[in-house]
C-alpha positions in Angstrom: 95.5 74.4 88.3 92.9 76.9 89.4 92.2 74.9 92.6 95.6 75.2 93.7 96.1 78.6 93.0 93.0 79.0 95.1 94.5 77.3 97.9 97.7 79.0 97.6 96.4 82.3 98.0 93.8 81.2 100.8 97.3 80.3 102.2 98.7 83.7 102.0 95.4 85.4 103.3 95.7 83.0 106.3 99.2 83.7 107.2 98.5 87.3 106.8 95.7 87.7 109.1 97.5 85.3 111.7 100.7 87.8 111.2 98.0 90.7 111.5 96.8 89.1 114.8 99.9 87.8 116.5 102.3 90.5 115.5 100.4 93.2 117.5 103.1 96.4 118.0 106.2 94.7 117.3 108.5 97.2 115.3 111.8 97.8 113.8 113.7 100.8 113.5 114.9 101.8 109.4 116.7 104.2 109.1 114.9 107.4 110.9 111.4 105.6 110.4 109.7 102.8 112.9 108.5 100.1 110.4 106.0 98.0 112.2 106.7 94.1 111.3 103.3 93.6 110.4 103.5 95.8 107.8 106.5 94.2 106.5 105.4 90.8 106.5 102.3 91.7 104.7 104.3 93.4 102.0 106.3 90.0 101.8 103.3 87.6 101.5 102.0 90.1 98.7 104.9 89.7 97.1 104.7 86.1 97.4 101.1 86.2 96.2 101.8 88.4 93.3 104.5 86.1 92.1 102.3 83.2 92.5 99.8 85.2 90.1 102.3 85.6 87.9 103.3 82.0 87.7 100.3 80.8 86.7 99.1 83.7 84.2 102.5 82.6 82.3 101.9 78.7 82.8 98.3 79.8 81.6 99.9 81.1 78.6 102.2 78.5 77.8 99.4 75.8 78.0 97.2 78.2 75.5 100.3 78.8 73.2 100.9 74.7 73.2 97.2 74.2 72.5 97.4 76.4 69.6 100.3 74.6 68.3 98.9 71.1 68.5 95.7 72.3 66.6 97.9 73.8 64.1 100.2 70.4 64.0 97.0 68.3 63.9 94.2 69.8 61.6 90.8 67.8 61.4 
């Protein structure tokens, strides 16, 4: 699972770098403020990366819990 996590985070980093390079000065108006598209994309990708890390942590916690239950059910 660690390799898949590393590849996913690397993909987010590559997408963020590509967004920073290609979007340039593209912006939109939100209320009274001018928001750069690059920043919006970086926030979105950061959210995806955070969600990926939370899912990975949950997976690890469930795997550890399952391992503990197996040890209790099958004492040596």
